Legacy VTK file of the C-alpha trace (Angstrom):
# vtk DataFile Version 3.0
C-alpha trace
ASCII
DATASET POLYDATA
POINTS 195 float
-76.739 44.566 66.083
-76.992 48.003 67.635
-76.522 51.175 65.638
-73.208 52.961 66.060
-74.936 55.957 67.646
-76.951 53.797 70.052
-76.377 54.436 73.763
-75.726 50.692 73.956
-72.998 50.548 71.319
-70.331 50.574 74.074
-71.393 47.035 74.926
-69.471 45.880 71.858
-66.235 47.595 72.903
-65.661 45.373 75.942
-64.456 41.792 76.125
-66.719 38.782 75.912
-65.744 37.951 79.496
-67.023 41.339 80.727
-70.233 40.942 78.716
-70.860 37.547 80.302
-70.252 39.001 83.773
-72.648 41.876 83.094
-75.331 39.628 81.606
-75.367 37.454 84.731
-76.238 40.358 87.069
-79.509 40.069 88.987
-78.784 42.681 91.665
-77.035 46.055 91.503
-75.641 47.719 94.630
-74.928 51.442 94.553
-72.871 53.815 96.635
-74.424 57.282 97.032
-71.881 60.119 97.368
-69.907 60.363 94.145
-72.096 57.780 92.397
-75.758 58.779 92.783
-74.600 62.350 93.475
-71.658 64.462 92.328
-69.848 63.719 95.588
-70.040 67.263 96.920
-71.540 67.686 100.377
-73.924 70.623 100.740
-75.194 71.663 104.177
-77.911 74.045 105.251
-77.288 76.444 108.155
-78.966 73.983 110.524
-76.514 71.271 109.485
-78.979 69.258 107.414
-77.504 67.922 104.172
-78.795 68.712 100.705
-78.178 66.264 97.876
-78.634 66.720 94.145
-79.812 63.693 92.184
-80.003 63.363 88.411
-83.474 62.512 87.072
-81.945 60.206 84.435
-80.384 58.112 87.197
-83.831 57.801 88.750
-85.275 56.466 85.509
-82.292 54.122 85.260
-82.979 52.705 88.730
-86.678 52.256 87.971
-85.820 50.615 84.640
-83.475 48.163 86.370
-86.237 47.218 88.787
-88.722 46.763 85.933
-86.219 44.586 84.089
-85.862 42.294 87.103
-82.561 43.639 88.403
-82.794 44.352 92.113
-81.248 47.595 93.353
-79.785 48.255 96.782
-77.991 51.153 98.424
-75.119 50.877 100.885
-73.769 54.260 101.956
-71.394 55.501 104.594
-73.514 58.550 105.435
-76.994 58.568 106.941
-78.845 61.414 105.233
-82.670 61.478 105.350
-82.849 63.125 101.925
-81.207 60.053 100.360
-83.718 57.729 102.013
-86.540 59.924 100.714
-85.209 59.809 97.152
-84.598 56.068 97.146
-88.064 55.445 98.594
-89.549 57.494 95.735
-87.714 55.254 93.275
-88.884 52.011 94.876
-85.523 50.954 96.326
-86.341 48.725 99.289
-82.847 47.697 100.304
-81.343 50.848 101.785
-78.480 50.673 104.291
-77.086 53.970 105.576
-74.263 54.802 107.963
-72.032 51.858 107.073
-68.433 52.716 106.305
-67.735 48.992 106.293
-70.055 47.926 103.489
-69.145 44.276 103.107
-71.405 42.919 105.908
-74.457 44.565 104.326
-73.464 43.297 100.885
-73.265 39.783 102.297
-76.648 40.279 103.978
-78.157 41.181 100.605
-76.560 38.130 99.017
-78.092 35.898 101.706
-81.478 37.652 101.641
-81.972 37.008 97.936
-79.973 33.783 97.588
-77.558 35.385 95.146
-74.248 34.071 93.911
-71.262 36.400 93.732
-71.550 36.323 89.945
-75.121 37.628 90.094
-74.207 40.883 91.825
-72.788 44.174 90.542
-71.476 47.111 92.537
-70.996 50.691 91.322
-68.534 52.763 93.339
-66.133 55.667 93.245
-63.763 55.631 96.236
-61.685 53.436 98.529
-64.711 52.728 100.735
-66.110 50.782 97.766
-63.130 48.498 97.127
-64.155 45.640 99.443
-67.685 45.346 98.040
-66.373 45.675 94.490
-64.029 42.759 95.106
-66.945 40.681 96.397
-69.188 40.811 93.325
-68.960 39.372 89.838
-69.388 42.723 88.093
-67.454 45.573 89.782
-68.070 48.940 88.130
-66.802 52.479 88.649
-67.989 55.929 87.672
-65.864 58.215 85.486
-64.848 60.383 88.453
-63.747 57.414 90.598
-60.281 57.381 92.109
-57.627 55.528 90.116
-57.510 52.384 92.247
-61.277 51.924 92.014
-61.189 52.317 88.232
-58.380 49.783 88.061
-60.484 47.175 89.892
-63.612 47.785 87.800
-64.625 45.646 84.832
-66.604 48.594 83.476
-66.073 52.338 83.953
-68.897 54.650 82.944
-68.225 57.604 80.690
-70.562 59.693 82.863
-69.517 61.117 86.206
-71.359 60.354 89.422
-74.512 62.427 89.772
-74.496 63.084 86.024
-76.115 59.933 84.670
-73.545 57.297 85.643
-76.116 55.062 87.332
-78.330 55.212 84.250
-75.367 54.327 82.038
-74.435 51.378 84.240
-78.002 50.053 84.114
-78.141 50.447 80.328
-74.850 48.574 80.047
-76.091 45.687 82.207
-79.274 45.407 80.162
-77.482 45.704 76.814
-75.065 42.940 77.861
-78.002 40.532 77.916
-78.123 40.921 74.116
-81.760 39.930 74.031
-82.719 42.646 71.558
-84.797 44.526 74.117
-84.340 48.269 74.333
-84.652 49.647 77.902
-86.559 52.631 76.503
-89.231 50.255 75.198
-89.397 48.597 78.598
-89.925 52.016 80.182
-92.605 53.189 77.780
-94.468 49.866 77.933
-94.653 50.203 81.714
-95.689 53.851 81.765
-98.051 53.922 78.788
-98.346 56.632 76.148
-97.077 60.060 77.000
-99.704 62.579 78.054
-99.606 66.017 76.505
LINES 1 196
195 0 1 2 3 4 5 6 7 8 9 10 11 12 13 14 15 16 17 18 19 20 21 22 23 24 25 26 27 28 29 30 31 32 33 34 35 36 37 38 39 40 41 42 43 44 45 46 47 48 49 50 51 52 53 54 55 56 57 58 59 60 61 62 63 64 65 66 67 68 69 70 71 72 73 74 75 76 77 78 79 80 81 82 83 84 85 86 87 88 89 90 91 92 93 94 95 96 97 98 99 100 101 102 103 104 105 106 107 108 109 110 111 112 113 114 115 116 117 118 119 120 121 122 123 124 125 126 127 128 129 130 131 132 133 134 135 136 137 138 139 140 141 142 143 144 145 146 147 148 149 150 151 152 153 154 155 156 157 158 159 160 161 162 163 164 165 166 167 168 169 170 171 172 173 174 175 176 177 178 179 180 181 182 183 184 185 186 187 188 189 190 191 192 193 194
C-alpha cells in the first residue's frame, strides 16, 4: 500500500475499471501544445516558434520508455524545436503537422501490433477527441477543455507544460500495482548521483 503523501496515492481514488485500463497500457501517445507545453504560442521576430518544456515531463517520458511503455507524439503543428526536444528524450515516433491525428494513431497501432486497450492518449482540446476515443486509456490534462475532460478516464491535477505528462506516466506505472517505484527505476538506470 502506498503512503498517503505518495505521488501515487491518487491511484487508489479511481475505480478498479480505470486501474485495469491504465495497467494494460503499453504505449502512450501525447499531444504537444497544451499537454507537453502550456499551450501558449511564442514566436521570434523571424517567425520561428519557441516552446517551453518542463524538465519533469522529460524525466517522465524517459521513465516511461525505461519501464517498457512506448511514447509517441502526434501534433497538429510542425515546429523544429519540438522535434529537437523529443529526439533528446529518445522519442522515435514523432508525427508533426497532422490536424487529423487518427490515421497516425492507427499507424502506430499497426506498427507495434497493439490492441486498442494497450494504448493511452493524453490530450487537451477538440483535436484530441478522435484519438482519445480510439484508445483504451484516454487521459486529459487539468487545463483541457470541458468536453475532453468528460471523455477522459483520468484527468491530471497538473496543467499541460507543468508536469502533466510526468503525472500521467506515474499514474500508468502506479496502476500496475507491482510495488515498483518509478523513482527507483530512474535511479537504477542512471546510477548514483554525482556531486
